[in-house]
N, C-alpha and C positions, 0 to 999 in steps of 0.2 A: 502115693501122695504123701508129702511131708505132713506130720501130725503132731500135736502135743503128746507128751508121754504119759499123761495121767489117765488112769482107767483104760488102759489098752486091753483088748480082748479079741479073740477069734471065736466066732460063734457058728454053729452049724445052721445051715439054711433048712428050716423045716419042710419046705417045698421041694428041696433038692438035696438029698442026704450027703452028696459028695461036694456040696458047695460050702464055702467058708467065707464069712464076712469079717473084715477087720474093722473094729469099732474103736474110736478114740473119744472118750467121754460120752459114749452112747451114740456118736455120729458115725455113719457109714463112711469108710475111707477107701476100701478096696474090696473086691470080691474075686475069689478064684474057685475053680472046680478042680479038686485034687485028682480026679480021674480023667478030666478032659481039659487041658489048657487052652484048647481052641474055643471053648465056651466063654463068651464075654457077656456078662450080665448087665453092666451099665452101658447105656446108650452112647455116652461120649467116648468110652473106651472102644466101642465098635466103630465109631467114626474115625478115631485115630488109627485103628487097625485097618480100616478100608484104605487109608492113604498109604500105609505101610505095604499092604498087599499090591497096590498099584504102582508103587515106587520103583520096582524092579521085577524082572521076570520071576514067575512063581518058583519058589524053592531056592533061589540064589541067595547065598549067605551075604550078609551086610555087616557093617560096623556101626554099632548103635550106642549112643550115650543117653542114658535115662536120668533125668534130673527129677528126683522124687521117686522113691522106691515103693513105699507101701508094701503090699503083699506080693509084689513082683508079678503083677498080672500080665502086663505087656512083655516083659522079658520072657515069661513062660510061653506066651503066645509065639513070640519070635523064635524061640528055641524049637518049638514044635513045627512051625510052618517054614522056617528057614534054617535047617540044621547046619551047624558049623559056623553060625554067625558069631562075631566077636562082640560081646556086650559088656559095658561098664555101667554100673548103677551107683548113683550118688544119692544118699539119704542122710539128711541132717540129724535125724533122731535115732540115737543108738538103741533105745529101748524097742523101737519098731523093728530094727534089723535083728535084734536078739530074739524077739518073740517070733517073728516070721520064719527065720532060719531054723529055729528050734522046733517049731510046730509043723512047718510045711517045708519039706525038702526043696531047696532052691534049685533052679535050673543052672546050667554051666555059665555063670556070670561072675564078673569081678565086682565086689561091693565095697564102696568107700563111705565111711561116715564123715561127711564134710558138708560145708556150705556150697550150694549150687554154683553161685557166681565165682567163688574162689576156685572151685574145681575146674570150671570152664576156662578161667583165666590162666590156669596152670597147664592146660592141655595144649598139645602141639598143633600147629597149623595143619588144616586139611586131614585131620585124623579120622573123621566119621562121615558115613553116608546119611545118618539120621541123628538128630538131637531131639529128644522128646521131653517136654517140660510139663510136669504136673506137680507144681510147687506150691504148697499151701501151709500156712500156720494159722491155727484158729479160724479156718474158713476164709482166710484172706491171702492173696499173693503178696509175699514180702516186697516192699517197694523197690529194692535194689535189683530184682529180676524182672522189672516191668519197664525198663528204660531203653533208649536207643543205644546207650553204651553197652548194655548187656546183650542186646540183639546183635550188635556189631561183633562182640566176642564170640557169640554162637556162630555167626556167619564165618568168622575166621577159622574155627575148628572144623567146619564142614568142608567136604571135598567140593570141587566146582559144580558137581551135579547134585549136591546134597540138599536135604529137605529138613526143615525145622517144624515141629508140631507143638502146639501149646493148648493146654486145657485152660479155659477161662470160665469161671463161675460168675454169673451176673443176674441182675433182675431188671425189669423194665424201669427206665427207658434204655437200658444197655449202654450206659455211658462208659463203663470200664472197658467193655468189649470194643467199642468204637475207638477209644484211645489206644488200646492194644493193637488193633488193626492198623491204625495210623502209625504207630511206633514201628511195627514190623515193615510197613511199606516204605519207611524212611531208610531202610537198610537192604531189604531183599527185592529182587527183580520182579517176583511174582508172589501174590498173596491171595488166598481165598478163605472163606469162612463157611463152616458146615455146622448146622444145628437143626433141631426140631423146628419145623415151620411155625409152630405156635410161639416159640421164643422169638423168631424173627418178626412176628407180628406184634410183639410186646405183650403177650398174654400169659407168660409164666416165668418163674424163676428156674434157673437150671444152668446147664453147661453148654458152652459153645467151643468148637475146635477151630483154631486158626492154623493154616498150613502155609508155609513160606518156602519158596525155592530160590536158590542163589542165581539161577539163570532164567531168562525169559522163556516162557512156554514149558518149563519143567513140570509144573503141576498137571496131573492128568484130569483136568476139570470135567470134560464130557463123561468120562467113565465114572468119576466120582459122583456126578449128578445122578447117574443111573443107579449106582450102588446105594446112595443115600435114599433114593425113592423106594428101594427094596427092603430097607431096614424095617424091623418090627415097629419102630417108632419113626415113620417117614420123616426124612430131613430135606432141607433145602441147602443149596450152595450159592453163596454170593461171590461174584468174581467180575472183574472188569467194571462196566457202568453200574451194575447193581451194587458192587462194593463201594464204588465212588459215592453213590448216593447214601449208603449206610454210614460212611466215614465222614461225610460232609460236615465241616465245622469242628471236627475233633483234631487236636494237635498232638503230635508225638510227645511222649514223656521223656524228659532228659534227666540226667543225673544232677544233683544239686550244684556240683562244681561247674557244670556246663551252663548254668543259668536256666 
């Protein structure tokens, strides 16, 4: 996750000696287990990993673009579960990259210090199977990565069967998540939302995951529903009519030049 570079530190998890938490100004940004990259501590990361696991047959290498690097949690997971995958990581904060690569040996990935939107705009058409966005500055998504224009650029760099995943942090009544779902639906053929069921009922602050597929029917919704229910923090999946109801009244966010 992109983070401000003040007071960056990696701390040992007292409950799990091989666990490391990346903190920025005392706020948790990423968690990795240096002995087991398959261990995913944060629930939203497990939900993103669930979509990754179901996106292609187990073990098949994929081409992935990670927007927001943090401690490289999902790149490590992909390298362990899909050896041979080609992965590019874009992280805006050089201090995060320097700390993480110095203290935690990185997986075989290509890392760029760059702005996420600029990096996507520079990428070739149809280059990736997956684009994963976990882009935050001071606990907020930068506005230029929340628009229809940005989503269209992501769709362009995905292969026809590609999937886009977005981590969205929100609080009741989930206005931001509704707008982001509407924004992705303006570009992608299929969209679903995965989150803790308490969040979907408007009872807590936290993270939601939006998954978007370029072609209709690409998202493995029934299997994702089953996987979400088995999570240590059981989740729900909104798709079709349920997502229609969730998004009702929300409008896609456009770039200022688009009005």
